[in-house]
N, C-alpha and C positions, 0 to 999 in steps of 0.2 A: 504494500500500500504506500509506503514511504517513497518508493521509487517512482510510483505513478504521480504522486504529488510534486516531487522534485522535477519530473519531466514536464508536467503541466506548467509549473512556475517558470521553468527555463524557456518554455515555448512562449509564454506570455511576455516575458522580459525581452525575448528576441523580437517578437512582433512589435513591442513598444519601441525598441531601438530602430527597427526598419521604418516605422511610421515617423519617428523623429528625424531620421536621416532624410526621408522623402520631403518632409516639411521644410527642411533647410536646403536641400539640394536643388529643388525646383526654382525657388526665387534666386538662388546663387547662380544657377545656369542662365536665368533671364538677365541677370546683371552682366554675366560674362559675355553674353551675346550682344549686349549694348555697349561694349567697351569703346567704340568710337565716339560715344557721347561725351560731353564735357561734364565737369563736376556739378554744375548747377542743375543739369538734367538728372544726374544720378543721386543727388542728395535725398529727394523724397523716396526713391526706391530703397536706398540704403536704410533710411529711417524705418520704413515699413518692414524691411527684412529684419532689422534689429528687434522691432516689436514682436514680429512673428516668432522669431527664435526664442525670445524671452517667454512668450506665452506658451510655446510648445514645451520648452524645458520645464516650466512650472506645471503644466498639465501632466507631463510624463512623470515628474517627481511625485505629484499628488497621486497618480494612478499606482505607481510602485509602492508608495507608502500605504495606500489602501489595501494593496495585496500583501503587505507585510514584508516586502522586499526592501533592501537597502537602495536608496536613491543615488 
């Protein structure tokens, strides 16, 4: 039984990590594709990305805490 619980927790943590990576990777890719733009055009995107990353990390941490896993 313990092995099943550990496997399920590992699977949930892995899923949370993939979700967090996707939430960061997509906006980062968008910024990467917009490299020819100047700083004034990228500032709002960077601020939105920063807010998104902070919200995502907070949500993932809260989910891991709710599952009893270390954040």
